[in-house]
PDB file of N, CA, C and O in Angstrom:
ATOM      1  N   MET A   1      19.721  -7.242  -5.581  1.00  0.00           N
ATOM      2  CA  MET A   1      18.824  -7.724  -4.558  1.00  0.00           C
ATOM      3  C   MET A   1      18.463  -9.079  -4.887  1.00  0.00           C
ATOM      4  O   MET A   1      18.470  -9.334  -6.092  1.00  0.00           O
ATOM      5  N   THR A   2      18.124 -10.080  -4.034  1.00  0.00           N
ATOM      6  CA  THR A   2      17.324 -11.382  -4.277  1.00  0.00           C
ATOM      7  C   THR A   2      16.005 -11.490  -4.165  1.00  0.00           C
ATOM      8  O   THR A   2      15.377 -10.657  -3.511  1.00  0.00           O
ATOM      9  N   GLU A   3      15.507 -12.334  -4.670  1.00  0.00           N
ATOM     10  CA  GLU A   3      13.976 -12.389  -4.497  1.00  0.00           C
ATOM     11  C   GLU A   3      13.521 -12.608  -3.101  1.00  0.00           C
ATOM     12  O   GLU A   3      12.522 -12.033  -2.669  1.00  0.00           O
ATOM     13  N   ASP A   4      14.312 -13.521  -2.304  1.00  0.00           N
ATOM     14  CA  ASP A   4      14.167 -13.707  -0.818  1.00  0.00           C
ATOM     15  C   ASP A   4      14.031 -12.332  -0.331  1.00  0.00           C
ATOM     16  O   ASP A   4      13.047 -12.271   0.407  1.00  0.00           O
ATOM     17  N   TYR A   5      14.641 -11.178  -0.453  1.00  0.00           N
ATOM     18  CA  TYR A   5      14.599  -9.969   0.303  1.00  0.00           C
ATOM     19  C   TYR A   5      13.720  -8.863  -0.383  1.00  0.00           C
ATOM     20  O   TYR A   5      13.649  -7.720   0.068  1.00  0.00           O
ATOM     21  N   LEU A   6      12.991  -9.328  -1.616  1.00  0.00           N
ATOM     22  CA  LEU A   6      12.135  -8.364  -2.122  1.00  0.00           C
ATOM     23  C   LEU A   6      11.159  -7.684  -1.240  1.00  0.00           C
ATOM     24  O   LEU A   6      11.038  -6.459  -1.237  1.00  0.00           O
ATOM     25  N   GLU A   7      10.391  -8.557  -0.417  1.00  0.00           N
ATOM     26  CA  GLU A   7       9.389  -7.975   0.445  1.00  0.00           C
ATOM     27  C   GLU A   7       9.843  -7.131   1.337  1.00  0.00           C
ATOM     28  O   GLU A   7       9.328  -6.023   1.484  1.00  0.00           O
ATOM     29  N   ALA A   8      10.906  -7.571   2.073  1.00  0.00           N
ATOM     30  CA  ALA A   8      11.543  -6.544   2.976  1.00  0.00           C
ATOM     31  C   ALA A   8      12.112  -5.323   2.366  1.00  0.00           C
ATOM     32  O   ALA A   8      12.043  -4.287   3.028  1.00  0.00           O
ATOM     33  N   GLU A   9      12.624  -5.299   1.284  1.00  0.00           N
ATOM     34  CA  GLU A   9      12.965  -4.117   0.727  1.00  0.00           C
ATOM     35  C   GLU A   9      11.615  -3.096   0.261  1.00  0.00           C
ATOM     36  O   GLU A   9      11.624  -1.865   0.282  1.00  0.00           O
ATOM     37  N   ILE A  10      10.787  -3.739  -0.042  1.00  0.00           N
ATOM     38  CA  ILE A  10       9.482  -2.819  -0.671  1.00  0.00           C
ATOM     39  C   ILE A  10       9.099  -2.451   0.718  1.00  0.00           C
ATOM     40  O   ILE A  10       9.063  -1.227   0.846  1.00  0.00           O
ATOM     41  N   GLN A  11       8.806  -3.094   1.780  1.00  0.00           N
ATOM     42  CA  GLN A  11       8.554  -2.522   3.137  1.00  0.00           C
ATOM     43  C   GLN A  11       9.304  -1.541   3.731  1.00  0.00           C
ATOM     44  O   GLN A  11       8.846  -0.600   4.379  1.00  0.00           O
ATOM     45  N   ARG A  12      10.655  -1.801   3.471  1.00  0.00           N
ATOM     46  CA  ARG A  12      11.580  -0.769   3.865  1.00  0.00           C
ATOM     47  C   ARG A  12      11.198   0.703   3.216  1.00  0.00           C
ATOM     48  O   ARG A  12      10.980   1.709   3.891  1.00  0.00           O
ATOM     49  N   LEU A  13      11.162   0.636   1.829  1.00  0.00           N
ATOM     50  CA  LEU A  13      10.834   1.895   1.196  1.00  0.00           C
ATOM     51  C   LEU A  13       9.695   2.482   1.669  1.00  0.00           C
ATOM     52  O   LEU A  13       9.720   3.705   1.807  1.00  0.00           O
ATOM     53  N   LEU A  14       8.563   1.796   1.987  1.00  0.00           N
ATOM     54  CA  LEU A  14       7.401   2.106   2.481  1.00  0.00           C
ATOM     55  C   LEU A  14       7.492   2.931   3.904  1.00  0.00           C
ATOM     56  O   LEU A  14       6.894   3.990   4.095  1.00  0.00           O
ATOM     57  N   THR A  15       8.233   2.356   4.753  1.00  0.00           N
ATOM     58  CA  THR A  15       8.545   3.173   6.025  1.00  0.00           C
ATOM     59  C   THR A  15       9.472   4.141   5.998  1.00  0.00           C
ATOM     60  O   THR A  15       9.350   5.066   6.800  1.00  0.00           O
ATOM     61  N   GLU A  16      10.632   4.125   5.033  1.00  0.00           N
ATOM     62  CA  GLU A  16      11.805   4.844   5.277  1.00  0.00           C
ATOM     63  C   GLU A  16      11.677   6.266   4.221  1.00  0.00           C
ATOM     64  O   GLU A  16      12.156   7.358   4.528  1.00  0.00           O
ATOM     65  N   ASP A  17      10.997   6.014   3.052  1.00  0.00           N
ATOM     66  CA  ASP A  17      10.743   7.216   2.068  1.00  0.00           C
ATOM     67  C   ASP A  17      10.014   8.024   2.672  1.00  0.00           C
ATOM     68  O   ASP A  17       8.937   7.629   3.118  1.00  0.00           O
ATOM     69  N   HIS A  18      10.462   9.476   2.847  1.00  0.00           N
ATOM     70  CA  HIS A  18       9.549  10.543   3.347  1.00  0.00           C
ATOM     71  C   HIS A  18       8.294  10.770   2.676  1.00  0.00           C
ATOM     72  O   HIS A  18       7.327  11.179   3.320  1.00  0.00           O
ATOM     73  N   ARG A  19       8.230  10.567   1.580  1.00  0.00           N
ATOM     74  CA  ARG A  19       7.040  10.967   0.545  1.00  0.00           C
ATOM     75  C   ARG A  19       5.775   9.888   0.986  1.00  0.00           C
ATOM     76  O   ARG A  19       4.585  10.119   0.774  1.00  0.00           O
ATOM     77  N   VAL A  20       6.191   8.939   1.495  1.00  0.00           N
ATOM     78  CA  VAL A  20       5.180   7.871   1.843  1.00  0.00           C
ATOM     79  C   VAL A  20       5.170   7.595   3.149  1.00  0.00           C
ATOM     80  O   VAL A  20       4.073   7.802   3.667  1.00  0.00           O
ATOM     81  N   ALA A  21       6.306   7.058   4.124  1.00  0.00           N
ATOM     82  CA  ALA A  21       6.207   6.797   5.150  1.00  0.00           C
ATOM     83  C   ALA A  21       5.325   6.168   6.055  1.00  0.00           C
ATOM     84  O   ALA A  21       5.074   6.601   7.180  1.00  0.00           O
ATOM     85  N   GLU A  22       4.799   5.015   5.493  1.00  0.00           N
ATOM     86  CA  GLU A  22       3.620   4.321   5.680  1.00  0.00           C
ATOM     87  C   GLU A  22       3.948   2.935   6.275  1.00  0.00           C
ATOM     88  O   GLU A  22       4.464   2.089   5.546  1.00  0.00           O
ATOM     89  N   GLN A  23       3.646   2.638   7.694  1.00  0.00           N
ATOM     90  CA  GLN A  23       4.005   1.497   8.280  1.00  0.00           C
ATOM     91  C   GLN A  23       2.804   0.390   8.373  1.00  0.00           C
ATOM     92  O   GLN A  23       2.995  -0.785   8.688  1.00  0.00           O
ATOM     93  N   GLY A  24       1.601   0.930   8.065  1.00  0.00           N
ATOM     94  CA  GLY A  24       0.370   0.073   7.965  1.00  0.00           C
ATOM     95  C   GLY A  24       0.199  -0.497   6.553  1.00  0.00           C
ATOM     96  O   GLY A  24      -0.993  -0.642   6.286  1.00  0.00           O
ATOM     97  N   ILE A  25       1.061  -0.877   5.531  1.00  0.00           N
ATOM     98  CA  ILE A  25       0.661  -1.198   4.452  1.00  0.00           C
ATOM     99  C   ILE A  25       1.534  -2.865   4.363  1.00  0.00           C
ATOM    100  O   ILE A  25       2.763  -2.919   4.406  1.00  0.00           O
ATOM    101  N   THR A  26       0.889  -3.791   4.272  1.00  0.00           N
ATOM    102  CA  THR A  26       1.365  -5.243   4.186  1.00  0.00           C
ATOM    103  C   THR A  26       1.781  -5.463   2.559  1.00  0.00           C
ATOM    104  O   THR A  26       1.186  -4.996   1.588  1.00  0.00           O
ATOM    105  N   VAL A  27       2.951  -6.292   2.565  1.00  0.00           N
ATOM    106  CA  VAL A  27       3.410  -6.663   1.307  1.00  0.00           C
ATOM    107  C   VAL A  27       3.730  -8.100   1.456  1.00  0.00           C
ATOM    108  O   VAL A  27       4.452  -8.629   2.302  1.00  0.00           O
ATOM    109  N   ARG A  28       2.936  -8.742   0.296  1.00  0.00           N
ATOM    110  CA  ARG A  28       2.621 -10.157   0.278  1.00  0.00           C
ATOM    111  C   ARG A  28       3.086 -10.753  -1.010  1.00  0.00           C
ATOM    112  O   ARG A  28       2.589 -10.297  -2.039  1.00  0.00           O
ATOM    113  N   ARG A  29       3.931 -11.668  -1.092  1.00  0.00           N
ATOM    114  CA  ARG A  29       4.147 -12.364  -2.677  1.00  0.00           C
ATOM    115  C   ARG A  29       3.017 -13.173  -2.830  1.00  0.00           C
ATOM    116  O   ARG A  29       2.555 -13.878  -1.932  1.00  0.00           O
ATOM    117  N   ARG A  30       2.510 -13.064  -4.110  1.00  0.00           N
ATOM    118  CA  ARG A  30       1.504 -14.056  -4.735  1.00  0.00           C
ATOM    119  C   ARG A  30       1.918 -14.479  -6.140  1.00  0.00           C
ATOM    120  O   ARG A  30       1.953 -13.760  -7.139  1.00  0.00           O
ATOM    121  N   GLU A  31       2.221 -15.754  -6.042  1.00  0.00           N
ATOM    122  CA  GLU A  31       2.870 -16.098  -7.438  1.00  0.00           C
ATOM    123  C   GLU A  31       3.774 -15.334  -8.077  1.00  0.00           C
ATOM    124  O   GLU A  31       4.859 -15.148  -7.525  1.00  0.00           O
ATOM    125  N   GLN A  32       3.538 -14.818  -9.202  1.00  0.00           N
ATOM    126  CA  GLN A  32       4.802 -14.085  -9.622  1.00  0.00           C
ATOM    127  C   GLN A  32       4.576 -12.400  -9.444  1.00  0.00           C
ATOM    128  O   GLN A  32       5.231 -11.641 -10.160  1.00  0.00           O
ATOM    129  N   SER A  33       3.678 -11.907  -8.518  1.00  0.00           N
ATOM    130  CA  SER A  33       3.775 -10.489  -8.366  1.00  0.00           C
ATOM    131  C   SER A  33       3.540 -10.419  -6.707  1.00  0.00           C
ATOM    132  O   SER A  33       3.310 -11.342  -5.926  1.00  0.00           O
ATOM    133  N   VAL A  34       3.684  -8.970  -6.458  1.00  0.00           N
ATOM    134  CA  VAL A  34       3.730  -8.626  -5.178  1.00  0.00           C
ATOM    135  C   VAL A  34       2.500  -7.815  -4.841  1.00  0.00           C
ATOM    136  O   VAL A  34       2.185  -6.850  -5.537  1.00  0.00           O
ATOM    137  N   VAL A  35       1.775  -8.202  -3.747  1.00  0.00           N
ATOM    138  CA  VAL A  35       0.492  -7.468  -3.562  1.00  0.00           C
ATOM    139  C   VAL A  35       0.644  -6.526  -2.155  1.00  0.00           C
ATOM    140  O   VAL A  35       0.892  -6.942  -1.023  1.00  0.00           O
ATOM    141  N   LEU A  36       0.446  -5.304  -2.533  1.00  0.00           N
ATOM    142  CA  LEU A  36       0.318  -4.238  -1.442  1.00  0.00           C
ATOM    143  C   LEU A  36      -1.141  -4.165  -0.795  1.00  0.00           C
ATOM    144  O   LEU A  36      -2.139  -3.981  -1.493  1.00  0.00           O
ATOM    145  N   GLY A  37      -1.180  -4.292   0.319  1.00  0.00           N
ATOM    146  CA  GLY A  37      -2.617  -4.292   1.231  1.00  0.00           C
ATOM    147  C   GLY A  37      -2.529  -3.387   2.184  1.00  0.00           C
ATOM    148  O   GLY A  37      -1.464  -2.932   2.602  1.00  0.00           O
ATOM    149  N   GLY A  38      -3.886  -3.011   2.661  1.00  0.00           N
ATOM    150  CA  GLY A  38      -3.963  -1.976   3.851  1.00  0.00           C
ATOM    151  C   GLY A  38      -4.772  -1.096   3.521  1.00  0.00           C
ATOM    152  O   GLY A  38      -5.366  -1.158   2.445  1.00  0.00           O
ATOM    153  N   GLU A  39      -4.968   0.006   4.488  1.00  0.00           N
ATOM    154  CA  GLU A  39      -5.824   1.254   4.170  1.00  0.00           C
ATOM    155  C   GLU A  39      -4.837   2.515   4.188  1.00  0.00           C
ATOM    156  O   GLU A  39      -3.780   2.545   4.817  1.00  0.00           O
ATOM    157  N   VAL A  40      -5.378   3.608   3.354  1.00  0.00           N
ATOM    158  CA  VAL A  40      -5.010   4.735   3.535  1.00  0.00           C
ATOM    159  C   VAL A  40      -6.078   5.861   3.516  1.00  0.00           C
ATOM    160  O   VAL A  40      -7.252   5.594   3.260  1.00  0.00           O
ATOM    161  N   GLU A  41      -5.622   7.239   3.815  1.00  0.00           N
ATOM    162  CA  GLU A  41      -6.875   8.134   3.766  1.00  0.00           C
ATOM    163  C   GLU A  41      -7.248   8.603   2.665  1.00  0.00           C
ATOM    164  O   GLU A  41      -8.379   9.089   2.688  1.00  0.00           O
ATOM    165  N   SER A  42      -6.539   8.647   1.398  1.00  0.00           N
ATOM    166  CA  SER A  42      -6.926   8.939   0.313  1.00  0.00           C
ATOM    167  C   SER A  42      -6.307   8.293  -1.097  1.00  0.00           C
ATOM    168  O   SER A  42      -5.244   7.683  -1.212  1.00  0.00           O
ATOM    169  N   ALA A  43      -7.182   8.573  -2.026  1.00  0.00           N
ATOM    170  CA  ALA A  43      -6.829   7.841  -3.394  1.00  0.00           C
ATOM    171  C   ALA A  43      -5.402   8.289  -3.737  1.00  0.00           C
ATOM    172  O   ALA A  43      -4.582   7.511  -4.224  1.00  0.00           O
ATOM    173  N   GLU A  44      -5.109   9.717  -3.434  1.00  0.00           N
ATOM    174  CA  GLU A  44      -3.962  10.219  -3.959  1.00  0.00           C
ATOM    175  C   GLU A  44      -2.838   9.512  -3.159  1.00  0.00           C
ATOM    176  O   GLU A  44      -1.776   9.300  -3.744  1.00  0.00           O
ATOM    177  N   ARG A  45      -2.977   9.158  -1.959  1.00  0.00           N
ATOM    178  CA  ARG A  45      -1.821   8.462  -1.055  1.00  0.00           C
ATOM    179  C   ARG A  45      -1.635   7.172  -1.617  1.00  0.00           C
ATOM    180  O   ARG A  45      -0.509   6.736  -1.856  1.00  0.00           O
ATOM    181  N   ARG A  46      -2.789   6.470  -1.865  1.00  0.00           N
ATOM    182  CA  ARG A  46      -2.508   5.458  -2.564  1.00  0.00           C
ATOM    183  C   ARG A  46      -1.942   5.284  -4.085  1.00  0.00           C
ATOM    184  O   ARG A  46      -1.493   4.241  -4.561  1.00  0.00           O
ATOM    185  N   ASP A  47      -2.038   6.256  -4.587  1.00  0.00           N
ATOM    186  CA  ASP A  47      -1.367   6.142  -6.113  1.00  0.00           C
ATOM    187  C   ASP A  47       0.197   6.696  -5.683  1.00  0.00           C
ATOM    188  O   ASP A  47       1.132   6.265  -6.357  1.00  0.00           O
ATOM    189  N   GLU A  48       0.407   7.392  -4.867  1.00  0.00           N
ATOM    190  CA  GLU A  48       1.788   7.748  -4.502  1.00  0.00           C
ATOM    191  C   GLU A  48       2.503   6.569  -4.107  1.00  0.00           C
ATOM    192  O   GLU A  48       3.615   6.353  -4.589  1.00  0.00           O
ATOM    193  N   ILE A  49       2.019   5.838  -3.336  1.00  0.00           N
ATOM    194  CA  ILE A  49       2.734   4.513  -3.008  1.00  0.00           C
ATOM    195  C   ILE A  49       2.924   3.664  -4.067  1.00  0.00           C
ATOM    196  O   ILE A  49       4.034   3.234  -4.383  1.00  0.00           O
ATOM    197  N   ARG A  50       1.768   3.364  -4.707  1.00  0.00           N
ATOM    198  CA  ARG A  50       2.158   2.580  -5.699  1.00  0.00           C
ATOM    199  C   ARG A  50       3.024   2.990  -6.754  1.00  0.00           C
ATOM    200  O   ARG A  50       3.738   2.163  -7.322  1.00  0.00           O
ATOM    201  N   ARG A  51       3.023   4.520  -7.148  1.00  0.00           N
ATOM    202  CA  ARG A  51       4.203   5.104  -7.889  1.00  0.00           C
ATOM    203  C   ARG A  51       5.477   4.981  -7.321  1.00  0.00           C
ATOM    204  O   ARG A  51       6.371   4.761  -8.138  1.00  0.00           O
ATOM    205  N   ARG A  52       5.822   5.068  -6.086  1.00  0.00           N
ATOM    206  CA  ARG A  52       7.157   4.898  -5.255  1.00  0.00           C
ATOM    207  C   ARG A  52       7.498   3.426  -5.613  1.00  0.00           C
ATOM    208  O   ARG A  52       8.537   3.130  -6.204  1.00  0.00           O
ATOM    209  N   VAL A  53       6.569   2.525  -5.224  1.00  0.00           N
ATOM    210  CA  VAL A  53       7.129   1.137  -5.385  1.00  0.00           C
ATOM    211  C   VAL A  53       7.394   0.811  -6.945  1.00  0.00           C
ATOM    212  O   VAL A  53       8.428   0.277  -7.347  1.00  0.00           O
ATOM    213  N   THR A  54       6.627   1.092  -7.533  1.00  0.00           N
ATOM    214  CA  THR A  54       6.751   0.814  -9.159  1.00  0.00           C
ATOM    215  C   THR A  54       8.090   1.328  -9.687  1.00  0.00           C
ATOM    216  O   THR A  54       8.889   0.646 -10.328  1.00  0.00           O
ATOM    217  N   SER A  55       8.253   2.696  -9.321  1.00  0.00           N
ATOM    218  CA  SER A  55       9.526   3.475  -9.783  1.00  0.00           C
ATOM    219  C   SER A  55      10.766   2.676  -9.194  1.00  0.00           C
ATOM    220  O   SER A  55      11.730   2.398  -9.907  1.00  0.00           O
ATOM    221  N   ARG A  56      10.686   2.301  -7.784  1.00  0.00           N
ATOM    222  CA  ARG A  56      12.006   1.607  -7.623  1.00  0.00           C
ATOM    223  C   ARG A  56      12.201   0.168  -7.879  1.00  0.00           C
ATOM    224  O   ARG A  56      13.312  -0.358  -7.934  1.00  0.00           O
ATOM    225  N   PHE A  57      11.047  -0.467  -8.037  1.00  0.00           N
ATOM    226  CA  PHE A  57      11.054  -1.851  -8.602  1.00  0.00           C
ATOM    227  C   PHE A  57      10.183  -2.152  -9.846  1.00  0.00           C
ATOM    228  O   PHE A  57       9.083  -2.704  -9.842  1.00  0.00           O
ATOM    229  N   PRO A  58      10.895  -1.674 -10.943  1.00  0.00           N
ATOM    230  CA  PRO A  58      10.291  -1.613 -12.289  1.00  0.00           C
ATOM    231  C   PRO A  58       9.996  -2.959 -12.945  1.00  0.00           C
ATOM    232  O   PRO A  58       9.100  -3.033 -13.786  1.00  0.00           O
ATOM    233  N   ASP A  59      10.682  -3.975 -12.608  1.00  0.00           N
ATOM    234  CA  ASP A  59      10.734  -5.191 -13.130  1.00  0.00           C
ATOM    235  C   ASP A  59       9.673  -6.210 -12.256  1.00  0.00           C
ATOM    236  O   ASP A  59       9.428  -7.382 -12.541  1.00  0.00           O
ATOM    237  N   VAL A  60       9.111  -5.426 -11.105  1.00  0.00           N
ATOM    238  CA  VAL A  60       8.245  -6.506 -10.254  1.00  0.00           C
ATOM    239  C   VAL A  60       6.825  -5.974 -10.666  1.00  0.00           C
ATOM    240  O   VAL A  60       6.593  -4.765 -10.676  1.00  0.00           O
ATOM    241  N   GLU A  61       5.815  -6.980 -11.029  1.00  0.00           N
ATOM    242  CA  GLU A  61       4.538  -7.094 -10.820  1.00  0.00           C
ATOM    243  C   GLU A  61       4.152  -6.602  -9.642  1.00  0.00           C
ATOM    244  O   GLU A  61       4.682  -7.116  -8.657  1.00  0.00           O
ATOM    245  N   ILE A  62       3.319  -5.689  -9.456  1.00  0.00           N
ATOM    246  CA  ILE A  62       2.528  -5.009  -8.374  1.00  0.00           C
ATOM    247  C   ILE A  62       1.264  -4.947  -8.474  1.00  0.00           C
ATOM    248  O   ILE A  62       0.723  -4.180  -9.270  1.00  0.00           O
ATOM    249  N   THR A  63       0.550  -5.815  -7.614  1.00  0.00           N
ATOM    250  CA  THR A  63      -0.944  -5.692  -7.333  1.00  0.00           C
ATOM    251  C   THR A  63      -1.192  -4.546  -6.224  1.00  0.00           C
ATOM    252  O   THR A  63      -0.464  -4.513  -5.232  1.00  0.00           O
ATOM    253  N   CYS A  64      -2.185  -3.645  -6.397  1.00  0.00           N
ATOM    254  CA  CYS A  64      -2.398  -2.760  -5.290  1.00  0.00           C
ATOM    255  C   CYS A  64      -3.957  -3.089  -4.739  1.00  0.00           C
ATOM    256  O   CYS A  64      -4.970  -2.924  -5.418  1.00  0.00           O
ATOM    257  N   ASP A  65      -3.922  -3.561  -3.437  1.00  0.00           N
ATOM    258  CA  ASP A  65      -5.285  -3.795  -2.775  1.00  0.00           C
ATOM    259  C   ASP A  65      -5.335  -3.012  -1.752  1.00  0.00           C
ATOM    260  O   ASP A  65      -5.871  -3.453  -0.736  1.00  0.00           O
ATOM    261  N   ILE A  66      -4.790  -1.651  -1.756  1.00  0.00           N
ATOM    262  CA  ILE A  66      -4.896  -0.779  -0.695  1.00  0.00           C
ATOM    263  C   ILE A  66      -6.251  -0.157  -0.805  1.00  0.00           C
ATOM    264  O   ILE A  66      -6.608   0.489  -1.790  1.00  0.00           O
ATOM    265  N   GLY A  67      -7.137  -0.427   0.464  1.00  0.00           N
ATOM    266  CA  GLY A  67      -8.360   0.529   0.346  1.00  0.00           C
ATOM    267  C   GLY A  67      -8.317   1.957   0.689  1.00  0.00           C
ATOM    268  O   GLY A  67      -7.207   2.409   0.972  1.00  0.00           O
ATOM    269  N   ILE A  68      -9.366   2.773   0.715  1.00  0.00           N
ATOM    270  CA  ILE A  68      -9.448   4.065   1.097  1.00  0.00           C
ATOM    271  C   ILE A  68     -10.379   4.156   2.512  1.00  0.00           C
ATOM    272  O   ILE A  68     -11.571   3.853   2.536  1.00  0.00           O
ATOM    273  N   THR A  69      -9.689   4.582   3.565  1.00  0.00           N
ATOM    274  CA  THR A  69     -10.306   4.640   4.981  1.00  0.00           C
ATOM    275  C   THR A  69     -11.426   5.970   4.858  1.00  0.00           C
ATOM    276  O   THR A  69     -10.960   7.065   4.543  1.00  0.00           O
ATOM    277  N   ARG A  70     -12.569   5.865   5.058  1.00  0.00           N
ATOM    278  CA  ARG A  70     -13.734   6.865   5.155  1.00  0.00           C
ATOM    279  C   ARG A  70     -13.360   7.925   6.318  1.00  0.00           C
ATOM    280  O   ARG A  70     -13.312   7.663   7.519  1.00  0.00           O
ATOM    281  N   THR A  71     -13.113   9.133   5.734  1.00  0.00           N
ATOM    282  CA  THR A  71     -12.551  10.119   7.047  1.00  0.00           C
ATOM    283  C   THR A  71     -13.671  11.122   6.870  1.00  0.00           C
ATOM    284  O   THR A  71     -13.428  12.286   7.189  1.00  0.00           O
ATOM    285  N   THR A  72     -14.789  10.834   6.432  1.00  0.00           N
ATOM    286  CA  THR A  72     -15.835  11.857   6.476  1.00  0.00           C
ATOM    287  C   THR A  72     -17.157  11.268   7.589  1.00  0.00           C
ATOM    288  O   THR A  72     -17.436  10.122   7.941  1.00  0.00           O
ATOM    289  N   VAL A  73     -17.690  12.402   7.882  1.00  0.00           N
ATOM    290  CA  VAL A  73     -18.826  12.047   8.766  1.00  0.00           C
ATOM    291  C   VAL A  73     -19.725  11.115   7.907  1.00  0.00           C
ATOM    292  O   VAL A  73     -19.862  11.215   6.688  1.00  0.00           O
ATOM    293  N   PRO A  74     -20.332  10.177   8.725  1.00  0.00           N
ATOM    294  CA  PRO A  74     -21.510   9.490   7.655  1.00  0.00           C
ATOM    295  C   PRO A  74     -22.739  10.177   7.383  1.00  0.00           C
ATOM    296  O   PRO A  74     -23.407  10.787   8.217  1.00  0.00           O
ATOM    297  N   ALA A  75     -22.962  10.059   6.321  1.00  0.00           N
ATOM    298  CA  ALA A  75     -24.494  10.802   5.840  1.00  0.00           C
ATOM    299  C   ALA A  75     -25.659  10.357   6.592  1.00  0.00           C
ATOM    300  O   ALA A  75     -26.573  11.100   6.951  1.00  0.00           O
ATOM    301  N   ASP A  76     -25.568   8.926   6.842  1.00  0.00           N
ATOM    302  CA  ASP A  76     -26.899   8.320   7.341  1.00  0.00           C
ATOM    303  C   ASP A  76     -26.736   7.991   8.801  1.00  0.00           C
ATOM    304  O   ASP A  76     -25.628   7.693   9.245  1.00  0.00           O
ATOM    305  N   VAL A  77     -27.939   8.043   9.650  1.00  0.00           N
ATOM    306  CA  VAL A  77     -27.811   7.397  10.648  1.00  0.00           C
ATOM    307  C   VAL A  77     -28.011   5.922  10.888  1.00  0.00           C
ATOM    308  O   VAL A  77     -28.918   5.318  10.315  1.00  0.00           O
ATOM    309  N   GLU A  78     -27.121   5.288  11.785  1.00  0.00           N
ATOM    310  CA  GLU A  78     -27.192   3.634  11.884  1.00  0.00           C
ATOM    311  C   GLU A  78     -28.100   3.618  13.327  1.00  0.00           C
ATOM    312  O   GLU A  78     -27.770   4.039  14.436  1.00  0.00           O
ATOM    313  N   GLU A  79     -29.428   2.942  12.870  1.00  0.00           N
ATOM    314  CA  GLU A  79     -30.318   2.729  14.161  1.00  0.00           C
ATOM    315  C   GLU A  79     -29.897   1.466  14.681  1.00  0.00           C
ATOM    316  O   GLU A  79     -29.568   0.542  13.937  1.00  0.00           O
ATOM    317  N   ILE A  80     -29.893   1.379  16.089  1.00  0.00           N
ATOM    318  CA  ILE A  80     -29.394   0.305  16.844  1.00  0.00           C
ATOM    319  C   ILE A  80     -30.732  -0.254  17.558  1.00  0.00           C
ATOM    320  O   ILE A  80     -31.163   0.478  18.449  1.00  0.00           O
ATOM    321  N   SER A  81     -31.346  -1.264  17.341  1.00  0.00           N
ATOM    322  CA  SER A  81     -32.471  -1.638  18.271  1.00  0.00           C
ATOM    323  C   SER A  81     -32.299  -2.569  19.336  1.00  0.00           C
ATOM    324  O   SER A  81     -33.245  -2.846  20.073  1.00  0.00           O
TER     325      SER A  81
END
């Protein structure tokens, strides 16, 4: 695999691997690393994505900027004036 196709190969892994199956994760090259971005529903999901990518591409520096989407009901009330 050449460097030109690295982002596409990671994106393919994210969408086709049944343990991940994420289409909402972005893959961007930043200097010498690849940055994964987006949001998922749990820290466990984010960690699994990071594990799958780093195990498939062990020689690539991966930066994980994947956030966690809040899935619980807010504890406080938002007042609109």
